[in-house]
N, C-alpha and C positions, 0 to 999 in steps of 0.2 A: 676374386672369393677365397678362402685359404681352402687347401685340401683336407682332410685329413691324412692322418698318417697310421697304420693301420699297421700292427703288431708283430702282425707276419707277412714280414716277404716274400715272394717271389723263388718259386725253392728254382736247379738253375735249370741251366739254360740243357736243351740237346745239342748234341756233339754234332757240327755239321758234319757234313759228306765226305767233303778233301778230308778235311784231318782225318777220319777214320780212318780212310783208307791209306794215308799214311802212317798209320798207325801199324793198319797189316801191313803195309808192303815195310816198311824197314821188323816187323816181327818175323815176315818172310827170308829176308835178308840173312837174319842173325842166325834165324834153325838153317838156310844153308849155308851159313859159313861155318857153322861148329860140324855140320857133318861131315862139309870140302877136308876141317882138321881132321875131326876123325878115323874120316875112311884113308886119310893120309897116312895115321899115326899106326894103322892097324895093317896098311903096308908095308911099310916100314922103309918107302917113300919119300925125303921132305923135298927130292929135287921135285917132285908132281904135285905139290902145296898149289899152286897157278892154276894147273890145269885142273886141280877138281873142281879150288874154287870156282873158276865159271862153268864149270857143266852145272855143277849144284846148282849157283847162280838160276843159272836157267833154269833147268828142268823144276825150281823154286820158285820163277815166272806163271809160267806154262799153268802148274800147278791152284796159282794163283787166281787165275785167269778162270780156268776152266771151275775152280768151284768159286768166286762169284760170276759165274754165266749161269754156273747151274742152280746157284742157289735165289738167283733172280728169274730165270724160267718156272721152277719145279715146288720154290717153300720163300713165295714172296712176303709173307706175312704168318712168323712162325706159333703171334699168338693165335689164327684162324684156320689154319691149312695143317694143322702141327702132322697130319696121316699123308702128307709129301713127304717125310721126314722120312721116312722107307726107304721111298725108291729113289730119294735124293739117294741116299749111304747105298744101296743097293748099285748104282747107276757108277759111282764110285769107284767101284769094287773095277770092271774090266778098263774105267777110264785113266787106273794108275798105268798100265806097260803104254798105253797112245802116251799119257803128261810122261814121264824117262823118256821114252823113244824120240820123239817130239823136240824136248830137251836134250838132250842128248846129239840130238839132229844139232841143233843150233847152235850149241856151245862148239861141237866138230865144224863149223863155219866159218863162227867167229876165230879160235884160235888154229885154224889153216889147215886141220886135220881129214882122213878120211872119215868120210860115212858110213854110220856104223849097217852093217848088211844086215836086211832084213831077217834075214832066211836060216843062219845061224844066230840072231837077237839071243831069243829064253838059252840061255846058259843058266848053270846051277847059281855063281857068280851075283848073275843080270836078276834071275830071280828074290836072293834080297835085298839090289838094291829095289827092285818094282815094289815089292814089301814094304819098305821101310817107306819110298811114294806113297803110296796106296794110304800106311800111318798118317805120313802129315801133311794129309789130305783131308781127310778125318780129324786130325787137329786144328789146321785151318779152317773148317768147314766149324767148326766146336769155339774157336772160339772168334769167329762170325757174326757166332748167330748168338751167343753169350754178352759180345758189345751190340749188337745193335739190343736184343733184351737189354740192360743194362739200358741206352739211350729210351726207352719205350719208358723205363718203369719211371726215369726220371723226369720226362717228358708228362708222366702223368702223374708225380708227384710236383711237377711245381703250378699243370694244372689246377691242382686240386689244394697247393696254394695260394694260390688269381684267385681262385673260389670262396676259399678265406675270408679272405682279405676283402675281397667284393663285399659277404653276407657281415663281415665285423664290420666295412666301412657304415652300410647301411644302419645294422643297428646304431652303432656311437652318431650316425646325421640321427636318426629318430631319436636315440634320449635327447643330445642337445636342444632339438625345436623343442623333446617335452618343459623338458627345464625354462627353458624359455618363455616355453606358452605362458609359466606361473608364474612369469613378472611382471608384464604385461596390465593384465585385469585388476591382480593384483594394490597397481598403482591407483588404476584407474579405479575400481571398482569404490579405494576407499576418495577418492580426487570430488565421484559421482555426491556421494553421500553426505560431505560437506560441503558441497552447495548442493545442496538440496536442505539444507538444512539453516545454509547464508540467504537464499531466498525465501525466506519468510520473516525472519528477522534483522534482512542488513541486507534490502534489495543493493544499492551500490557497490556496497564487496563483490557480492556475487555476480554481477555484470563483471568485473573484475578480476574476481576467479576466471569464468567465462575467459575473458579473453585471452590470460599467460594461458589456459587451456587448452588453448585454439595453436598459440605460438607453441605451445608442448605439444602437439602432435602434427604440427607442421614440420618440428625440425626432428619427430623419432618415428612417425609412419613411413619415411625415405627410403631408410636404413633395417628398419623393424624384422622384416622378409628375411636381410641377409644376413652371412654368416658373419663375418665381420666386416667394420668400419675403422676412419680414421680416430687418433685420438684427440683430433681437432674436435671431429664429427658430435662425441662422444663427450666434448666437454661443454658441448654447446645444448645437446638434453639436457645437459644437468643443471645449467645455465636458468634454461626453463624450467625446468620442475623445482627450483631454485627459487625463481619466482611468484610461481606458481601458491608454493608454501609459502611465500609472503604476505601475497594477498590476508594468507587465510591466519598464519598469527601476526603479523604487521612488523609494532617496532622490537617485539622480541627474538625475531629472526634477521641475522646478518649472514653473508655468506663472503666466501671470496673461492677463485680460479686463479689456480696460478698453472700456465703452459711454455714453456719453451718452444722459440720458433722452429729451434729444429727437431724437436718431437712429432711435431703435427704430420706431419703425413704417415707415422705410428698406423701399423694397420694391428688389432684387437676386435676380441668378442664382441658384436651387439650386445649393449643393453648388460654390458658388464659393472656398472656404477652406480646400475637402476636399486639394490638393491640393498648395496651399504648406505648411498646419502639418502634410502629413505627410513631405512634403522637410526643412523645419526638422529636427524627429523623424530622417527614417532618416539623410539630410546633413549632417545639422549634430550634433545630442548624439549617436546611439548612436554610432559614432567615434571617441569623446569618453572618456575615461577616468573623469572625471569628472562626465559630462554636464552643465548648464549649465540654461539658461531660457526659455520660449518664452511670450510674448506677444504678444498680437492686441490692435492698440487701432485705432478708426474716430474720424476728427474731421472737422469740418466745415470745408471751404475755398471760400466762396464759392459758387458753383452745384454744385461736385459734391464723391465722395464719397471718401473717400479711409480708406484699410483699411493696415494695416500690420500685419507675421508679420513681428517678430524672433525668432532666435536667438541663442546667443551659443553656439553651435560653431564648429566649425573652423576657420567664415569659405569663401570662398571661394576664394584662393588656395589651400588646402592641401583644398581637394574638388576635385581636377577635371571629377569631375563632373554640381558645380551651374554648374560655366562655361557650360557649353551647355542650363543652363535647366532637361533633361532633361524627359518624355515632360508631367511637369505643369503646369507652367508653360507650357511650350509647347500644353498644351491647352488652361490655362486663355485662355491668347492668344487660341489660335482664338476660342474661344466668345466675351470681351471685343470680336475685329474682328468676327463674325457679327452682333452684338445692338447696338453702337455706332459700329465705325467707328474712324473719327479722333478719335472724343468721348473714346473710354476707352483706359487704356492699363497695363501694368506691366512694372514696372522689377526690377529685384534690385541691391542696392547694401549694400559691405561695412558692418559694423554698430563702434561704436565701445564699447568699446574691443577687442574681437575674433568674430565670432559674421556673417550676412549677415540680409538684411533682404529681402524682397519690398513690394513699397506697388505698390496696383492703385489704381488714379484712373478714377473711372466717374461719369453723370448724375445728380444726386442728385435721387432719384424717390419724392416720394409716393405715399399710393394716396388 
């Protein structure tokens, strides 16, 4: 069964946790590296760049662990527990000296330097570095919160798009069922009315028409409630319908069906040809004294399927009711628009030497 394609696709997928952490980690490394370069330039000692870089990276990594840990403990959901924001910010102030001391100690161990003396740790130069660490921690927290907020917005937008697509798909399916429901009773009521008239004046032909009606119903009821069918099944149903009409019209109606073997399994909307064939009979051949021929043909045109319903009836100029396309053609056009959009169309044109041809172009879809 063909699935309707919504016009609105799903939104962007939320950021994966591993990718989010990788982005924060990379940003922390970048900030720590720039801090090491600035401190080296400020001190005027380029030979200390490597030492400053290692220590700065260690401080940055400790700050990242503290920020992420505190974020998970005190502010798990910024959308619901924003009151914890101030508690977290207040905790980062006294945590900044601890972060700086731990980072400096880890860096000293890596470089093989003496551990900082805690008793003489708080000096004026160190205070400026602690302040920088605190501000950097605030900045990391802001980046973490902003990214998580963006991820949440993307997720909500994706869910909203999915809901909208579901609603649109359900609306399209309901519209298709309504359009399809308009086709079946119209043909059936016309046939039953003709059958009622024949019973009184020609019981034998009425019996033949009833037999043909049974064949038609057998060919269509099995697939009429599906959204799609095969081209072979659609042609079989229209042959049964034309056989039914031939009983009523007698020698005034002839018909031909041309379906290439390679197109028999192509999928298309159910009962798509019924309104066109019925229009050919009702508006083209029935008003004509000597009747005529209906030809149904399918051909492949690149990636498109072209189906034509041609009659040798009165033609568009002699049948005013056909100029407006009628309910059947309008319904077919609406179904094609709903299912395929601009990729499918239907057109009416005069047939040579006389009559009308209705051509449907739609995407070629194999099972």
